[in-house]
C-alpha positions, 0 to 999 in steps of 0.5 A, a space after each residue: 112687104 113693108 117691114 122687110 123693106 124697112 129692114 133692108 133700109 136699116 141694113 143699107 144704113 148699117 153698111 151690111 151687104 145682102 141680097 133679096 130673094 122672094 120675100 127674104 133677105 139673105 146674107 153671107 158671113 165669114 166668122 171665126 168658125 165659118 167661111 160662108 155662114 148663110 143668114 136669112 131675115 124674114 117676117 111672119 105673114 102678118 108682119 108681127 114678128 121678125 126673124 133672123 136665121 143662120 143655117 149651121 150644117 146639114 144633118 147629112 154631114 153628120 154621122 147618124 151615130 153622132 145625131 143623139 149627141 148633136 140633138 142633146 146639144 141643141 136642146 141644151 143650148 136652147 136653155 143656155 143661150 139667152 134669146 137664141 133658139 136652135 133647131 132643125 128645119 124641114 130639110 134637115 138643116 140645123 139652124 140658130 135663130 133670133 126672133 122678136 115682136 119688136 118690129 120698130 127696129 133701129 140700125 143699132 138694134 138690127 146690127 146687135 141682133 145679127 152680130 149676137 146670132 153670129 157669135 152664138 153660131 161660133 160659140 155653138 161650133 166651138 163647143 159642139 160641132 168641132 167636138 163631133 168631128 164634123 166640118 166647122 169651117 174654121 178660118 184660121 189654123 187651130 191653136 194647141 188649146 183649141 185642138 186639145 179642147 176639141 179632142 177632149 170633148 170628142 173623147 168624152 162623148 165617145 167614152 161617156 166619161 168626164 175624166 180624161 188626161 191629155 199626155 201629149 199634143 203635137 202638130 205635124 203637116 197634116 194636123 194635130 195629134 193628141 194622146 191621153 188616157 181615161 179610166 173605165 170601171 174595168 180597165 184603163 184606155 189610151 187614146 189618140 185623136 188626129 185633128 185637121 188643123 184647118 177645119 177642126 175635123 177629127 180625122 182619126 180616132 184610136 183606142 188601146 187598153 192600158 197594160 
């Protein structure tokens, strides 16, 4: 595959590590939100197209209750992210990809494509994967602002409302505890969200009716 060999040469010139596997180039990246993000590079059989693919998570890692929200997020991102496509492959793995018919690439172009995809994956994880409570592979302990953002998105999706108020945010050895409330047509509801400070995963969620 001459085109894939050209890509490998560009990666060598860019100083990027990779391995070749049966007509495929595989890379592993440590990013803001992923400890081991798998990125693959492939070409179409006729070598008219060039693809960079990152695998975000297996659907088995997400509860079926969260699938509709995740699928909606994928559809939404396909319109929001310019040049990046999101989908689910034949093995039920969520992926993000960049593709181009420009196969006469330079070192700078290949670097830009790869780093643009990595940034898109981190952005998607920050906006959606953390909000579902599933593992995001956060590399550093969550800040208070990040924990509040995850809690807000999680509660908004669970409650089906955009209007919530955070009243308390504290961290203990196990993670972040975030309290707040929201109003429904028939009652007010108090909530507590507990978040693992290393993974960004929602570990517990409680609600109580306000008096």
